[in-house]
C-alpha positions in Angstrom: -17.7 105.6 -37.1 -15.3 107.3 -39.5 -11.5 106.8 -39.2 -9.3 109.6 -40.4 -5.5 109.4 -40.7 -3.6 112.5 -39.9 0.2 112.8 -40.4 1.6 114.8 -37.5 4.5 114.6 -35.2 2.8 114.1 -31.9 3.0 111.9 -28.9 -0.7 111.2 -28.8 -1.6 108.5 -31.3 -5.3 108.0 -31.0 -7.8 110.5 -29.9 -11.6 109.9 -29.7 -13.7 112.9 -30.3 -17.4 112.4 -30.5 -18.0 110.0 -33.4 -14.6 110.3 -35.0 -11.4 108.4 -34.3 -8.2 110.2 -35.3 -5.0 108.2 -35.8 -1.7 109.9 -35.5 1.4 108.7 -37.2 4.4 108.8 -34.9 8.1 107.8 -35.3 10.1 106.1 -32.6 11.7 108.7 -30.4 14.3 106.5 -28.7 15.8 103.0 -28.4 17.5 101.2 -25.6 19.9 98.3 -25.6 20.0 95.9 -22.7 22.1 92.8 -22.1 25.5 91.6 -20.7 28.4 92.8 -22.8 31.0 91.6 -20.2 31.5 87.9 -21.1 34.4 85.7 -21.8 35.2 85.4 -25.5 36.0 81.7 -25.5 34.1 80.6 -28.6 31.3 79.2 -26.5 29.7 81.9 -24.5 26.9 83.8 -26.2 25.9 87.5 -25.9 22.2 88.3 -26.1 21.4 92.0 -26.5 17.8 93.3 -26.7 16.9 96.5 -28.5 13.6 98.1 -27.4 11.7 101.2 -28.7 9.2 103.5 -27.3 5.7 103.6 -28.6 5.3 104.4 -32.4 2.7 104.2 -35.0 3.0 102.3 -37.3 5.3 99.9 -35.4 9.0 100.3 -35.8 11.5 98.1 -37.7 14.8 97.4 -35.9 18.1 97.2 -37.7 21.3 96.1 -36.0 24.9 97.2 -36.8 28.3 96.0 -35.6 31.2 98.4 -36.1 29.1 100.1 -38.8 28.2 97.0 -40.7 24.6 95.8 -40.9 24.1 92.4 -39.2 21.0 90.3 -39.2 19.2 89.0 -36.2 17.8 85.5 -36.3 15.2 86.4 -33.6 11.7 87.6 -34.3 10.5 91.1 -33.6 8.1 91.4 -30.6 5.3 93.9 -30.5 3.4 95.0 -27.4 0.7 97.6 -26.9 2.2 101.1 -26.2 0.9 104.5 -25.3 -2.1 106.0 -27.2 -2.6 103.1 -29.5 1.0 102.7 -30.6 3.3 99.7 -30.5 6.5 99.0 -28.5 9.0 97.0 -30.6 11.8 94.8 -29.3 14.2 92.4 -30.9 17.2 90.3 -29.7 20.6 90.0 -31.3 22.4 86.9 -30.2 26.0 85.9 -31.2 29.2 84.2 -30.0 31.9 86.9 -29.7 35.5 86.4 -30.7 38.5 88.1 -29.0 38.8 90.5 -32.0 35.3 91.9 -31.3 36.4 93.5 -28.0 35.7 97.2 -28.2 33.4 97.0 -31.2 30.3 99.2 -31.2 26.9 97.5 -31.5 24.1 99.8 -32.6 20.4 99.3 -33.0 18.3 101.7 -35.1 14.5 101.9 -35.2 12.3 103.6 -37.8 8.9 103.1 -39.3 7.7 103.2 -42.9 6.2 106.7 -42.4 9.4 108.2 -40.9 12.1 106.1 -42.5 14.5 109.0 -42.7 14.4 109.7 -39.0 15.8 106.7 -37.1 16.2 106.6 -33.3 19.3 104.7 -32.3 21.4 103.5 -29.3 24.8 102.0 -29.2 27.3 100.3 -26.8 30.8 99.0 -26.9 31.6 95.4 -26.3 33.8 94.9 -23.2 35.0 91.3 -23.6 37.1 89.2 -21.3 39.7 86.9 -22.7 41.8 84.2 -21.2 45.5 84.5 -21.7 47.2 81.5 -23.1 50.8 81.0 -21.9 53.1 78.6 -23.5 55.1 76.9 -20.6 57.8 75.6 -22.9 60.8 77.8 -22.2 63.9 77.3 -24.3 67.3 77.4 -22.6 
């Protein structure tokens, strides 16, 4: 059997026609971010966000940004079988937020080596809860 690689923008990634297998190269079309962004910023509680992509071929690489600055995830990328021979990609970002991070935008971008100039992305804003500290010493 002969495998032929064809570079096209198409949802269908692998088509079997008689004796030939055609592989289609496809960028990720969208990403999603899931996780709880409504936590108390007390220096202990962690936020875990997960970025997931739709099916792409070759598999996507995920890059995280916080308020426009690139941040590194210490979690491995997970690949699962996707539609038409492609791969779904997911990765977690875990961090302990500070009060100053309230309202910051977290973004995940996904691209693959064939379509590195066309990244799919999703973003969300952190909505952190903070405890007020009140000093009970009142001067007279």
